[in-house]
C-alpha positions in Angstrom: -1.2 30.6 12.7 -4.5 29.4 14.0 -4.3 26.4 16.3 -7.5 24.3 15.8 -6.2 20.8 15.0 -9.6 19.5 13.8 -10.0 22.4 11.4 -6.4 22.0 10.2 -7.0 18.3 9.5 -10.2 19.1 7.6 -8.4 21.6 5.5 -5.6 19.2 4.7 -8.1 16.5 3.8 -9.8 19.1 1.5 -6.4 19.9 0.0 -5.9 16.2 -0.7 -9.3 16.1 -2.5 -8.4 19.2 -4.6 -4.9 17.8 -5.4 -6.3 14.5 -6.6 -9.0 16.1 -8.6 -7.3 19.2 -10.1 -3.6 18.5 -9.7 -1.0 20.7 -8.1 -1.9 23.7 -10.3 -5.4 23.6 -9.0 -4.4 23.6 -5.4 -5.1 27.1 -4.1 -6.2 28.4 -0.8 -9.5 29.4 -2.4 -10.0 25.9 -3.8 -9.3 24.3 -0.4 -11.7 26.7 1.3 -14.4 25.8 -1.2 -13.8 22.1 -0.8 -13.8 22.3 3.0 -16.9 24.5 2.8 -15.4 27.1 5.1 -15.3 30.9 4.7 -12.9 32.4 2.1 -9.5 33.1 3.7 -9.7 30.2 6.2 -6.9 28.1 4.7 -4.6 31.1 4.6 -5.1 31.5 8.3 -3.8 27.9 8.9 -0.9 27.7 6.4 1.9 30.2 6.0 2.0 29.7 2.2 1.4 27.1 -0.5 4.6 25.3 0.3 3.5 24.9 3.9 0.2 23.4 2.7 2.0 21.0 0.3 4.3 19.8 3.1 1.5 19.3 5.5 -0.5 17.4 2.8 2.6 15.2 2.3 2.8 14.3 5.9 -0.9 13.7 6.3 -1.4 11.5 3.3 0.9 8.9 4.8 -1.2 8.8 7.9 -4.3 8.3 5.8 -2.8 5.5 3.7 -1.1 3.6 6.5 -2.6 0.2 7.1 -3.0 -0.8 10.7 -2.3 -4.6 10.7 -3.7 -5.0 14.2 -7.2 -4.2 12.9 -7.1 -7.1 10.4 -8.5 -10.6 11.0 -5.3 -12.0 9.3 -3.2 -10.4 12.1 -4.2 -13.5 14.1 -2.1 -15.7 11.7 1.3 -16.8 12.9 4.3 -15.0 11.1 4.2 -16.8 7.7 4.1 -16.4 4.0 0.3 -16.5 4.3 0.3 -13.6 6.8 2.5 -11.6 4.5 0.3 -12.3 1.5 -2.8 -11.3 3.5 -1.1 -8.1 4.7 -0.2 -7.1 1.1 -3.8 -7.9 0.0 -5.2 -5.8 2.8 -2.8 -2.9 1.9 -4.0 -3.1 -1.7 -7.7 -2.9 -0.6 -7.0 -0.2 1.9 -5.3 2.1 -0.6 -7.8 1.2 -3.4 -10.5 2.4 -1.0 -8.7 5.8 -0.6 -8.0 6.4 -4.3 -8.1 10.1 -3.7 -5.3 9.9 -1.2 -3.1 7.8 -3.5 -3.7 10.1 -6.5 -2.9 13.1 -4.4 0.4 11.4 -3.4 1.2 10.9 -7.0 0.5 14.6 -7.7 2.8 15.5 -4.7 5.5 13.3 -6.1 5.3 15.1 -9.5 5.2 18.5 -7.8 8.3 17.5 -5.8 10.3 17.3 -9.0 9.9 21.1 -9.3 10.1 22.1 -5.6 13.4 21.1 -3.8 12.0 21.7 -0.3 8.9 19.5 -1.0 11.2 16.9 -2.5 13.4 16.8 0.6 10.3 16.5 2.9 8.7 13.9 0.7 12.0 11.9 0.5 12.2 12.0 4.3 8.6 10.8 4.7 8.9 8.0 2.0 12.2 6.9 3.4 10.8 6.7 6.9 7.8 4.8 5.6 10.1 2.2 3.9 12.2 1.9 7.0 9.1 1.4 9.1 8.0 -1.4 6.8 11.5 -3.0 7.0 11.6 -2.7 10.8 8.0 -4.0 11.1 8.8 -7.1 9.1 11.9 -7.7 11.2 10.0 -7.4 14.5 7.0 -9.4 13.3 9.0 -12.5 12.5 7.4 -12.7 9.0 9.7 -14.6 6.7 12.1 -12.8 4.4 14.8 -10.2 4.8 15.1 -6.5 4.2 15.3 -6.9 0.5 12.0 -8.9 0.6 10.4 -5.8 2.1 11.9 -3.4 -0.5 10.9 -5.7 -3.4 7.3 -5.9 -2.1 7.2 -2.2 -1.4 8.0 -1.4 -5.0 6.0 -4.2 -6.5 2.9 -3.0 -4.6 3.6 0.6 -5.5 3.6 -0.3 -9.2 0.5 -2.5 -8.9 -1.4 0.2 -7.1 -0.3 2.8 -9.6 -1.7 0.8 -12.5 -4.8 -0.2 -10.6 -5.7 3.4 -9.7 -4.7 5.1 -12.9 -5.1 2.7 -15.9 -7.0 -0.3 -14.4 -7.7 -1.9 -17.8 -4.0 -2.8 -18.1 -4.6 -5.2 -15.2 -8.0 -6.4 -16.4 -6.7 -9.9 -17.6 -5.0 -10.5 -14.2 -6.4 -11.4 -10.8 -4.8 -8.9 -8.3 -5.0 -11.4 -5.4 -3.0 -13.9 -7.5 -0.5 -11.2 -8.5 0.1 -10.3 -4.9 0.6 -13.9 -3.9 3.1 -14.3 -6.7 4.9 -11.1 -5.6 5.2 -12.6 -2.1 6.3 -16.1 -3.4 8.9 -14.7 -5.7 10.3 -12.2 -3.2 10.7 -15.0 -0.7 12.4 -17.3 -3.2 16.0 -18.1 -2.2 
């Protein structure tokens, strides 16, 4: 396999674009080469096979979609309900801004139902992501417990899913208010 990390990342990003636009059936080495504007055969030099490409896309998507709380103005707030609300709102905006990454992740999740190896890799990645969120809340001193994190994780997943796939369902609702309500209700004792 070729070892040019920048080219590999560009190819994985191109694969994410193809996956989001054309679905898993449209994800071919040829389509990735075209999206990345590289010579035909380039992707096949970087990935052993389609499964390898899918697995690398799965790992990379989470890097793209991860919010860095340290870069937020709200990170200056003390650990509080307000900080948690602002972090959830920032996450929503961050993922909304990378609609392609989220849609590609949805396509990967669907493809994982047909590919046990991809399902295992995606399960490991998603479980690690959830655990990182749980640990991050513990270390930050933000109010709540582990279940608060799990509830918010899945509430936000559902909200983002609707927003990025059928936004008119949410049209009557203000997403900032919904997020504040998610936080309030998940912290209710």
